[in-house]
N, C-alpha and C positions, 0 to 999 in steps of 0.2 A: 818115391816122389813127395811135391810140398803138401799139397793137399790131403795126402793120405797121412800125413804125420801131424799136421793140423788136427783132422776131427778124430784122431786119437788122442789127444793131449785132456788131460783131466781140470775138473770143474772144480775140484776142490782147492778153495784158496792157500790152505795153509801147504799141500804137497806141490799145487804149483808154484808156489814160492821158492820152495825146496829145490824145484827141479830148474827154477826162472836160468840159471846159467845154461845148464845143460842145452835147453828150447832153444835161447837167443841162438845159441854156438850152431845148434845142428840145422837152425833157420840158414844161418850164415853158407853153410855148408851146402844147401839143397839149391840155393839158387847160384853159387859159383857152379855148380856141378851141373848145372841146366844150362849154361853158358857155354860150359867145355864140350857135353854130349850131341848130339845130333836130335835137338828136342826144338820143335815149335814153341818158341819160346812167350810168345802172346797167348796161345791156349793154355801152357804152361800156368804164365801169372792171373789167367781168366779164374784158373781151376783152383789157383792158391785164394783169391779174391773170393771166389765162392765158398770156400773151405772156409774162409775166415768168418763171413758172414754167419752162413752155419752155426760157428763155434760161439758169435755173438748173439743170435737167436736161439741158441741152445741155452745160455747162461741160466741155471734155475730162478733166480730171483733178479732182475735185473732194477728193479726200481731201488734195492739194495745197491749202494756203488760200491762195485767193485774195487779189488786191488789194483794198485799202481802197475804192479808188474803187468796186470791183463791188460791194462791202457797201451804200457809199452809194447806189449807183445803185438794187440791191432796196429800199432802205427807202424812195427816195424816190417809186418807183413806188407800193410799196404807200401811203406816208403820201397822194398823191395820190386815192388811190382811197378810203382811209378818210376822207372829210368825207363829211358827208352831199350828197346822198342816198346811203345803203352801200347796197353789193348784199347780197341776201339770205342771210341765213345760211348755207341748206343751199349754197348757191355756194360761200360762203368756206369753209364744211368741206371742201367738193369739192375744190377748189383744193389746199388744206392736205394733204389725205389723198394727193395726188397726191406733194407731197415724202414723204408720212409711207409711203406706200406702195411707194417705193422699197429695192431691196435694200441699197444701200452706204449709207444713210444715218447711220451713224457716223463724223459726220465735220461740223467747225465749219462750213464753207459750209452743209450744211444747218439746221444748228441754226442758224444766225444768220440763214437766212430764215424759219425755223418761229417762231421766235423774235419776229419783225419781225411775222409777220401777228398772231400773239397779243397783243403788247402794241398794236400801233397799232387792231386793231379790237376789243381787250378781248375778245376771244373768247370765253374760259371763263365769263369773265362774261353776256356775252347769252347763250351758251347756255343757265345754271346759272338765270340769271333767268327765262329764258321757259320753262323746263324740257323746253327740247329734247333731250329724253333719245335719242330715236331716232338724234340728228346727233352727242350724247355719244357713244353705244356704238358708232356708225362710228368715229367717233375713236379707240377705246378701242382697237377690232379693228384698224382699220391698226396702231396702237402695239404692238400684242401681237403682228405680225408678227416683230418684231426682238430678237435675245435680248443684244444690247450685250455681246459676252463680253471679258470683260477682257484678252484678249490681242490685238480685234481693232483698237486704236486707241492713239494714245500716250497717255500721263498726263493732260497739259493738256484735251486735247477730251474724254477719258472724265471728267473730272472737271468740265466745263463742261455735259455733259449730265446730269451726276449732279445738279448743282447746279440744271439748268433743269426737269428731273423732277421732283426733290422738294422744291424750294424754289417754283416757280413753277404748272406744270399743278397739280400735287398737292403740297397746304402744310400743315406741320403747325400752322402760324399761323390761329388764327380771325380776325384782322385782314386775313387777305387774301381778297380778295373775286375776284380773277380766279383763278379754277381751280377743278377739277372735283371735286374731294373734299369739297365741305361735306357736312353731315352729312344735309342734306335729300333732296339727290339722290344720295347713298349710299345712304340707307334706301329710294329710291323703286325705285334701278335695283341695289337688292339682289344679285341675281344675276348681272349683268353687273361688278359689282364685286369679287364671291366670286370669278367666272372668271380678272381682273385679279391677284386676289390670290393665287389659286392658281399663274397663269403665274409671280407676282414669287417666291413660293416655291418653284418648280420652280427659278427660273435664279439664286436668290439665292445659292448656292453657287457659282455660277460669274462670277457679275456683280454689280460692285457698283452699278450704276446703279441694278438689278433690286432690289436689297437695301436699297436705300435707298427706295424707292417703299413698299418691304414695311413697313420702318420707320414708313414716316409712315400707312399706312393702320391698323397696328398703333394707332397713337397718337390717331389722330382717329376712328376707329371701332372700339374692341375688341369690340363685341357684333354684328361683323359676319356671322359663324355662329351667331348664337343662333337662328337659325331660316331655314328652306329655304322659298321660292315653290314650289318643284317639290320635293317627300319622297325624289325620286332623286339628286337635286344631294349629298344628305349621305353617299349613297354613294361619289358619285364623288368626295366630299371623302377619305372613305376610301381610297379607290384610290390617289387621286394623290398623298396623303399619305405614301404609302410606296413611292414610284416611286422609283429612284435616278436623282437624288442626291435625300439624302432634305434636305429643309429644315428644319432647328430651329424656323425662326421658324412656318412651316408649324404645325408641330407644336404647339407652343406655343399657339399662337395657335386651332388646333382646340380642344387641351384646355380653356383657357379657357372656351370657348362651351359646351363639354360640362358646362364646372365650373357654369356659371349656368343651365344647361337640361336638368332631368335626364330630360326625355323625350327628348331626342333620344339619350343614351345607351340609354333604355331601350328606344325604337324602332330602334336601330340595334347592337344588342349582340351579336349574329353578326358583323358587320361591326369592332365595336371588339376582337373577340378576334382576328381576324384582323391589325388593327392591330399588336395587342401582340407578336403572334407572327411578324411579319415584321421588327421593330422588335428585336427579339430577336438573329434569324436575322442580322440585318444586323448587329448589334453595336454599337446606337444606344440603350445603356444609358441615358444621359443622359434623350434624347427619351423611352424607354417610362417610365423611373422618374416623369418628368413625366406621362406621359399617365393610367399609373395613378392617383397622388396625385390630378391634378386630375378627369380623365375619370369613373374607377371608383369608386376610396375614397371619393370625395365622397359618393357616392347608393350607397355598396354596399349598403344595408339595402333600398334600392328594386329591388337586382335580383336575380330571383327565382331564376337557375340560376346558383348561386356553385360548385357544385359543375363545370358546365362551366368556368367561370374557371378553377378548377384542374387540370382534366383537361387544358388546355390547356397549362398551366405544366407538367404531367408529360409531355407527349406533346413538347415544344420540347427539354426537359432532355438527352436525349441527342446532340439536333441541334447542338449549340452546341460549338463547336470547341474541344477543350482548353487551347491559349489563350486563350482568353477566357474560361475559367469564371469563374477569380479575381477577376475584373472584375464578372461578370455573376450569379455566385450570391449574391452579396449581398441582389439585389434580391428573388430567391424566398425567400430566409430572413427579408427585412421584409416581406413578404407574408404569409409564415407566422404572423409574429405579428400583423399588423395584423388576420388574421381571428380569431385568439385575444382579441384585443382586443375583438371583436363581441359576445365573452360571451355566446355563443347554443349551441344545443345543437348546432346544424349545422358551426359552426366545427372543433372541434377535431379530427375525422376529416380533416376537410378539409387542416388543417394536418399532418397526420400524412400525408397523401398527398406534399405538398411536401418535408416533412422527410427524409422516407424514401430519397430518392435516392441510392443509392450512386455514391462515389469521384465527387460533384460538387461538393461546398463546400469550403472551405479552412477548416476548422473550427478550426484555430489561430488565425489572424485574425479568427476569429469569435468566440472566446472572449468578450470582454467584454459582447456581447451574449446571453449565457445567463442573465444576472443577468433578463433582460426574458421570457426562457424559462420560469422559475420564476415571476416575479413574475404573469404574466396566466393561467398554468397555477393557481395557486394562490386567483387571482382568483374561480375557479370556485367556491369554496368558499361563497359567496351563496346557489349555487340547490340548491334542496333537492329531492330525488326521492325516491321511496319503494323503489321498488324498483331495482334495477339496470339503470342505461343504458349501451347500448352506446357511444353516441356521448359519454359523459364516461369510459370506460374508456379511450379513446385521448387524454387526460391523463396516463394510467398510462403508456403507450406512448410517447408525447412524454419523459417523464423518463427513461425507461429509454433513452431513444436519448442523448439527455444523461447518464445514467450511464456506456455503453458509450464513446461519443465521449469522455468525460473520463479514463477507464481508457486510451486511446490517447494523449490529450494532455493531461496534469497541468494545464497552465495554464487549465483551463476550471474547476477547482475553487476558483480564486483569484474566479471572479465567481459561483458559485452558493454558496460556504460559507455566507454572511450570510443570503443571500436562505432558504436553505434553513433555517437555524437559527430567522430570524423565524417562517417557516411552520410549523415544529412547535412551535414556542413556542406559536402561537395555536392550534394542533390539542388539545394535550395540557389544555389549561384544561377542567375539569371543570364549571365554573359560568360564566353568560354574565352579561352587567352587570348584570342584576337580580338575580343572585345565584340563578338558576333553574338544574334541572341541564342540562348543555351535551350533547348527543350530535350528531356531525357525519355530514352523510350516508356512504354506504358508499365513494362514489368521493374525499371527501376522506381517509380514512382510507386507501385504496388507493394514492392520491399521497403522504401522508406515509411509507409505506414507503418506495418507492421515492425521495424526498428524503433518507431520512437517508444512502442510500448517496452524496449530492451534498453532504457536509459533506467539508471540506477536513479529512483526518488530521492533516495537519502543523499544521492551524491549534487542532487537538484541546487544549481546557485544563484546567483542574480547577474553572472556572467552570461548561462546558457540562456537567462530570460531575456536579458538582451538579443543574443544571436539571435534567438527565433523572432521578437517583437523585428528586429532590422530584417529578417528573412521575410516575413510576412509583408511589412512597408517597403521593400523591392520589389517584392510581386506584385503590389498594386500596383504601385508607379508603373513598371513594365507591362501590366493589363493596358494601362493607360494609355500608354505611347505607342502599341501595337492593337490595338481592339479591332482595327479594320483588315490586317491584314491574314490572320488566323482564326478558323472556326475555332470553338470553345474544348478545352481538352477537359472532357469530364474529371479523367484519371489524377492527371495534375491537380487539380481541385479540389479533388478529395484529398489529394497529400498534403497540399495547404493547408484545409480546414484540420485535419488531425493534427496540425502541429498546434493550430490556434486553439484546437482542445488539449492539447498537452499544456501550452503556455498557460491557459484558464487554473490547470490542473495545480500547475506548479506556484500561482499566484495563491490559492490556496492553503499549499505545503508551507510557502514560505509566511503567510499572514502580513508581515509587516514590509512593506514596498518602498524602496528609497526614492526621494522624490525626482531622481534621473532615472527609473523605469516610468513612476508617472506621466514622466514629464514625454516619455517618447510612446508611452501607451496610448497618451492623449495623441499626438501628431498623428499615431498608427489609424485609430477609430474614426479622428476628424475625415481622413484621408479617405478611410472605405467611405464613410456616410456619403464624401463627393461623389460617388460612384455609384452607376445605375443598381438600383437594388433587384430588378429583374432581365431576365433575358428573356428574349423573343418569345420562347417557347410558355413565358408566366412562371418558368422556375427560379428561385430565389439565387441570387449571384454569391460569387464565392466572398465577394467584400462584405455582402449585407450578414452571410453566416459568418464570418470572421467577427467582425465587430459583435454581432449577438451574444458569440460565444463570451468573447475579453468582457464585454459591457456588465452580464449577468454576474459575473465572476468576480471583478474588479470592487464594485461598489461598497463590499463590505468592510472593506480596508483601506477606506478613506475618512480619516480620524484628523486630520487638521485641516486647518483653512488655507495653506497655502496648494495641499494637492490637491484641494477641491478646486481650486481657483483656475488649476490647469484643464478642470474640465469642462469649463463654463461654454467656450465655444462648441465642444460638444452637443451639451444639453440645449444650448441655442438652438443648433443644428434638428435635434431630435425634436425639440416642442415644433420648431416651426415645418419640419416634415408632415410633424400629427397634424399641424392645424389649418398650414397652408398648401399642402399639397395632398390633403385626406388620405394620409397613411396613418389610418387611426393605429395600425398596431404598436407603433411606436409609443403612445400614449402608457402602454406597460413600460418602455425602456423609461420614459420620463419619471413614471411613478416610484418604481424600484431605485433609481436613485435616489429620490426625496428620502424616500422611507429609510434609507441609510442615513444619509446625509442630515436631514433633519434631526435624529437622536444623537448626532454626533457633532456639529456643527452646527447649531441651529442659526448662527450668524448670516450664515451663508441664505441658507433657505429664506431668511425671513425676505429677505430680498425680493423672492418671487411667490409671494402670500397675494399677490395681485392676481398673476398667472393662475395659480391654483384655483381662486374662486371664480376665474374664467370658464377655466373647465370645465369645473363642478355645475356652473349655473348655466353656462352656456351653450357649452359643448357636451353633458352630460355624462362628463366623466368619473364618475363616484369614487374609485378607488384611492384617489389623494386625499378623500374629505378624512381619514385619521389622523393625517398628519397637523391639518389644522390646532385642534383644540393647543398642541404642542406651541405652538408660535405667537399665541395671543400677547402673550409678555414683550414680543418684541415690535411688534405692531399694533398695537390695539386700536388706533386712528382708521385702519382698513377695513378690522372687521366691524366698527360703530359704524361704519358709512355703507356694509353690506348687510346690515342688518333684518333690513327688509327679505334680502334675497334670501339669507337665513332661514329665515320664518317659514316663506314660501316654498322654501327646497322640503320642506318639512313636510309639504301636504303630499309630495310625488316622488319623495326616494324610496327606495330600499331599505329593509330594516336595518342593514348596517349600518347604510351613508347616513339615515336619520336618527340611530342612535349617537354617532360624533356631530352633527348637525346640533343634536340637543343638548350636549354636551355645554357646545361653543356657546350656545343660548344662555346656558343657567352659567358660565365663566363671566359673560357678559353682563350678565344681571347681577351676580355676586360683585362685581367690581366696579359698571354703574350703571345701578338699579334706574337712575334717574332718567336712564335714557330711553327705557321700553315707555311708549305711550299706549293711550290708551285702545286706540286701533289696531298695535300690534298685540296689546292683551285679547281684544275681538278674537283674533284669528288664531294665537296660539290656542285659546279655549276650544275653537274649532276646532283646531287638529285634535285635541285629546277627545274631544267628545265622539272622534272619530276612529278613535285608538279604543284596544282591549286593555285589561289589565296584563297579556303577556308581553305588550310591547314594552323593549326596554328602554325605548326613548324617554317612555313616561317617568320614569325615573327622573330624570335629568331636567325634563320641562317642567315638572314638580317642583323640583330645586330650585331651578332659574326662578321661578316664579314663587317661591317662599322669599327669596332674597327680595324681588320686586315687592311683595305685598309689608315687608317688614320697613319698607321705605314710604310705599305711599298703598296703606292700607284700604283708605277709602274707596281706590279704584276697583277692588274688589267685590263690592258687596252685591252686583248683579252676578257675581261667578259662582256665590255661596252654591247653587244648586249642584252646579257641576260638580264642584269639589267634595260635596257630601255626597252626591253618587258615586263617586268613587270609592269612597271611605265606605258605605253602608254596602254599597252591591259588589266591588272588589275588595274590600279590606283590604284598600292600599296604604300601605307607611308612607309612600313620598306624599300622596295627597293631604294624610292625615296633616304632618307637617307642616306640607303649604297652609292647611286650615288654621293651625297652631301660630304661626306665625302671623298671618292673616287677624286671627281672635289678638291675639297678645296685642301686637300694633295699633290695631282701633283702640284695643281701650287702652291705651296710652294716651291717646287723641281724644277720643270720648268721653271716657269716665264709668260713671259707675251704672249708668242705663244700659249703656252697650255689653261691661261685665256681665250684668245679670242674663241678659239677653244670652250671650254666647256659653255662659254656664248652664243656661235650663237645654242649648241646644246640644251641648255635650253629655248632659245628665240623659236626657231625652234616648240620645245614641245607644248609652248602656242598659237604659229601659230596654226600647225597642228591638234591640239585636242580640239575642240571646246567645245567636253563635259568632258573635264577634270573638276575634282571634287576638290572643296575648299581648301580642305586638302593637294592635290596636287602643287596646284597652289601656295599656301599658302609657300611648300616648296621650289618651283623652286625662288619664286622672294628673299627668303631666302637664298637660294646658291647662286643665282648673286651678294647678299649683301657681304657675307663670299667672294667672289672672288674680289669683289669690293674695299672691305678693305685691302685685299691684293696688289693686282693692280688697281688701281684708273682709270688708262689711259684705260687697257681694257675695264671697263664698260663703260667709258664716251662715247666711240667708238660705244657702242649700244644705246646712248641715243634717236635716233632715231626710232629703232626697240622698245625700251619700250614705246614710248608715244603711242603708239596703245592700250596700259591697263594702261594706267593714270586712269581708273576708279577704280584701286583697290588700296587700302591705301599702300599693300608693293607695290606698282610699285611706287609710289608718293613719298617714303622713298627714293628709288634710284635716281629718277631723283632730286631730292633737295638735294640728297647728291652729285651727280654730278656736279649739278649746284651751288654747296657750299655755298645756302641759309641758314637763319638760320632756325634752324630744330624747331617744338614744341617740347615741355617737352619731351611728348612721340614718337616722332619718335628720338629726340636724344636719351632716354631711348634704343629704340630698334637698334640704331647705335653701342653706349656705349656695350651694352649686345654682338653685332657682335663682334665687336674687343675683350672680352673676350673670346669667341669662337675661335677665330684665333688663339690669343696667345696660349690658350692650347694647341690646334691643331699643333701649331707650335713647341710647347715642345717638341711632341713625333715623329713629320717629321723630325727635325734638326736633331735628336740625330741619327734616323736611317740613316739619309742622311750621317751624321760624318761616322758611319759604313761602308757605301757603300764606299765612300773613301778611309776607310784604308785597306779594301778590297783588292780594285781597286789596290793601291799601292803596296799591298804585291803578288797578283797574277802578276802585272806588265803586264796586257792583256792577261794572259792567262787564260782557262777556268778554274773555279774553282767546282769541283762538290758538290752540296749541302750536300752530307753525309758528305764531309770532313768537311764543315764548321759546320756541327751539331752537330762533335765530339769536335770542338774546344768548340762551344757556351757549349756543355754540361760541359766539362770538368770547364770552368769557373762557370756555373749554379750549379753544384755541390757541388764548395767548396764556393758559396754565399751560397746555398741551408744548408750549415753544420755551418753556423755562422746563417744564418736566425732562423734554428730549434733552437738554442741556447737562441737567442734572444725570439723567440715563445713560447719558455718553460716559460723564466721568465716572457714573457706576461700572461699566461695562469694562472702561480702562484700567479699575481696579481688580475685577472681577477675570480680568485677562492674565495681570500680571500675579495675584495669587489664587489661580483657577484649582490647583491640584490640592489645594488643603482649606479651599473656603467651597467648594461648589455643593454642599448640602448643609453646613452648620452656618446658624445665623452671624451674620459680621458683627452684629451691634453689638455682642458680646460676649464672640470664639474667642478671639483676640486674648482677653484678661484671662476668662476661663482655663485656657491651653495654658498660660504662663503658670498659675497658680497648679494646676493639677499636675503639671511636667515636674517641679519641684519634688524631688524623692521624698515620700512618707508611707506611715503606714496606711496611710488611706487616700495614697495618689489615684492616679488613673487606672494602676492595673489593679484596685480592689474593686474601681468602680465596673471594671469591664469583668473582672467575674461576677459582679452582682448583676449584669447584662447577660449573663450565661454564655459567655467566650470561651473559647478552649484554652489550653494552656500553648495553642502552637500557634494559635491567632496572636494572642498577647504576644507571643516570643516573636513574630513575626512584626507586631507593630512597636517594639522597643525598638528596633534596628531601625527607624523612621527618625530622620531629625525632628518632627514634630508628634510624638504618639499619642497624645491626646486626639490632634485634631483627628490622625488615622482612625483611630476610638470609634470617635462622636460622629465622624463623617460616615461609617460605615451603621450606625445607629439610626441618624437622621435618616441617610438613605433607605433603609430599610421599614421606615415607620413614618406616619403622617405626622407633620409637623405639632400640630397641639397635641399629640400621643406622645411624640420623642419628647416633647419639652417637659410634658405632664414628668413623666417617666423617670428621665431627668434629674428636676428639683427633687421628684420623691427618695430616689437611691442617695443623692448626696447627703440629703437630711437624716436618712437612714445611718451612713457611714460616719458620721460626724464634720461634712462640710459645709456647714451653714452660710460658711462666707463666701462660697463659689455659690451654693444656691439664693444667697442675698442678690448677687450680680447681676444674675439672670433673672428673677422676678423684678430687680426695679429696671432693667432693659426694655423686659416685656409692658411693666405698665407705662414706663416713658414713650413707648409705643402705642400705646391706648388699648391695649390688652390687657386680661387677665388669665393666670394661672388657676382654673380651679382648685378646689381643696382634694375633688377627688372627681376619677373617671372609670367608667366604666370597660377599663383597659387593664390587660393582662402585662405586666411589666416582665419578659421576659425573649431570649431570642427565637424567633419562628423557624420550623425547619426549611432547610435549604433547599430543596426540592418541592415544586408543586405541581402534581399530575392532574391535567387539565384532561378531560375526557369526555364523550359522549355516551348517556346511561348505558344503554344497550352493552357497552363494554368492561362495566362494575366488577362484573366477577374478575376479569382478566386482570385488571389494572390492581384488583387488590391481589392479586398474587403477582403482580410486579412490584407493588408498593411492599409485600414481606420479603421478598429478593434483596431490594434494595435496601432494607431497615437491617436486614442479616449482614448485609457490606457495611455497613455503618453511617447509611447514609439517610438523616429522617426524612419524611414526606409527610406531604398536607394534601389532602383530598378531600371532596365533599362525599361524602358517605349517605346523605339524603336524613340525617340526625339533626339536623341542625334548622329545621323549618323552611320557609320560602322568604321571598318578598326581598325587603329593604335588609333586612338583619343579613339573608345569606349573601346578599351584592356585598356589603359590608366585609364580612368573613372573607369571601373570596378575594374582596381588594387588598385587605390587610397579608392575605395567604400569598400573593402577588408579590407584592411591595415589599414583603420581608423573605424572599426565597431568593436563591443565588442563580438559579436556572429553572426553566418550564419545560418539564417535558408534555409535548401534545401527543396524546395516543389516538392516532390516526385511525378512524373508517371512514366508510361510502359516508354517514351520514355526521360526522362532522363538523364536515366545510357547508353542511346547509343547517346548522343548531346555531341558533342566535348567542346562546350564552356560551358556546363553545367559542363564537368569533368576537365575543365580546373578553372572553379572558384572552383571547393572542394577542388583539388590539390593544389593552390594556398592559400586555406584558412587553408588548413592543414600545409603547409611548413609555412605560417606565423603563426602557432599556434594559429587559432580561435577557439575556440569551435564551431563545427555543432552541430544544431538539425535537424535530419531528418523526415519532416512532409509528413505522406503517403497521397496523397491528393485522391488517388484511389485504389482499393485493387488490391495488385499485388504480386506476385513472391519475397519473401527477405530472404537474401539480396539479391539485385540484381546482373545479369549475368553482367560480364564485370569487366573493373578495378574499378570500385568502390565499387564492392560487398566487399573485405576485409575492406574497411574501414566502410561501412554503417553498415559490421556487429558487428561492435563495440559497436554502437550507438544504444539506443533504441528508439523507435518512439513512 
């Protein structure tokens, strides 16, 4: 029998090779013999096939490729058996499975044997054509036993197995018939092929053989998993697809099937969530993204429990390792966007849950996606709800989250800017496409308020401002036309108020506003001011709040007359409301406007001086008092007419206002001392008697009185005790200076007798007041020196008395002067300066004395009433005023033409000096600037100007008093050898009736650029601030209490503020209540210095009191 012959064959390769011819011949004889004898041929063939399989399996080392003759032997036996009559399919399958069931099948020997069975018997074709599904299943189950791992065989064997299984047993080609995976068979055996697919997918990461089978299945029947015979198999797939190692192909295949069959995902939703969770935790981001896209999102509207999906994401977030979050978090972010894109009420809260996860998202990397957030949120504008919806409120929450993230990562603003502007532009429309009135739902206006914060301030332009201005204007116009039709929409109003607030911020950002912008703002504000300011409830209206926000911000940026003129209708309306309609809050608007305009465009403010006086005197609005000193030169006649009111107001005004009023009085007295009558002097001294030395207005009052005493000293005899009381009791330096001018001027008129009397009084002050201050003592000696220059004989008579005080240098100068000793250079300079002072005083006193003589001759001993004299003086004054006004008009025109270069430098010598110093030389303007103490960078900057000398001198005169600046300039010019220039200045000053002193107690150096203003309680903190600023390179000036007090301190502070570039106000609660601090702030405002308020403690803002309006305009 053939089976017996086969079983006794040798496995020795050499022997088998030697015997192969006989073996081949014998096999042929046995099969021929079988056909001629009465033998069951089918059984014969089955036994032969079993025998050959026994031989195959008995091969000692099947992993080593056998000799060719053995392959030929196996193929010959199978070929003989594959002829008719054929063995049954079940027997053939059984025999093949004997090989397939071997553990070590992954070799070429077994592969070739199986291939022989496959091809010779056309095994797969016969199985599929006969629908022998049980036999096919048995073969597949045997095949499933093998892993075909990549490291189990050599590459050639692996490739041969791969080609056989994926191109023969399973083939992607429809023309192949001898295969198991035809569509009919796969559909009929769907559960079995699903199992094989799972097995292949599970091993695809480890086996290229199984991966190739998986690929064939995917291509030949993509709908393999679209349905299940047993519903539990769907859950099995969910569980198996997430077992490690996870197969990408398995996930993709199932995802596609679920995409095509929504019932699958709907019926197995809980398992789908488990798949997503496991994939996320396993860091299979690509697979989970594909699964969500295909299986979940494609049918998300049919999934009932979206919240369960969101909660799963939220639960998984903190479980993802930090190292993997950057890669996985975009998936969560994208899912939130997908939810928003549904545009249903339930979506926004779910999106919020996902986006609010802390420390999870790489926000900077996600910045470009914020455009989608804004676009998707704004898409909910189409949903109309009558009442507030908590679900839609989540949209505002999402936008606020975007705002918060943008604050931390500014790059986000680049993505939100344009989309935010587009949304706001739509939501500010007052009419729809049909020109019907358009009111959006509340959730839209809520979103709009937050959307405003997503505009990139770095990209703010004039066009955006115009867009906002027009939106506000149209809103006000629309309110005006429909106010009776609808009730107040507070949410909408809040949105437009927020637009106004942002527009105000943009004004601050841009700073320089075009004339067109100012024109539009003026129209908007005037329109708002024409509307009611309150609703029936008493709440301030939207229009009022819009105007208020904009008004307070735009005032600092009014820098030229053309722009200011645009707002005159507004300011007139504001004043009318404050005065005529008792809306007193508008007085603050009025004062804020003029605080800025007066400093920058005083010519416009001058037209309203009379209004200012009426506000102060008749309406008791004293905040604006600080502006008046700056405008005197523009409208002196108005001030003169109000002199009685000014003096009367000094009685009742608060400390700050009285200080400014006193300054006005002082200015008038210095300019037109002859206007001050004896009656007015009585009232001024009555005011002084009611004051203490700590009152700030005393400085200005005594300063003004000194000017009057210099002109009309005889009027002061009756007030001498009052002045002396302040000198003696309060050690008042201003009072002493007033006394000095009185005594000296009276000496010039009365002569030696008065000189002796006054010297006696002064020496008695020295004798009787042992605690007298150095400042007062120095002034007394100086007054004696002034009288002595006028009447040396009277001073000489007091030599004995003076010797008691010869330890003081001031007294030694007097004694040496009396003795005609040769004076030191220092003493001689002091005497020369005194002579110059006397000469100046004598000019004023002499003029008055002549006037007195003329009046005496006219009245011939009769008493002339002061009022009649005043009429005559006024007549002359009016004529002079007419001429002065014409001259002033011409002067103003010249100043306007050349304001940029002649704003501070005296015009009567400025141009000629500039020409000389601009010429290149070793001692030109550059050396002058260096000697002044300016830095190289500043000199380099001025060198770029058309007129560098003018730029330098403008800075010098702007930061110093005129007399000090002139003295310092001439002194430095002499030192650097520019006597030619110094002579021009001296001659011009002398021609104007003034003199430049030979010496002056003035340090010729540049003052520190930062002035620190503070209340005494903060000294230590401010010292620390000063230290830090100076470490950073910013020199600072501050009063540390080492400069004494009184007028000397005030003069130092005055110089420090005038010389500074900026004033830092270190604010605490007591600062606004401090008169000293208030005076420093007002002086800074008057001199045009920038203010920086620095809050040193938590406090109400703006502060109460006179500083409130000023500080309200400044950001802390």
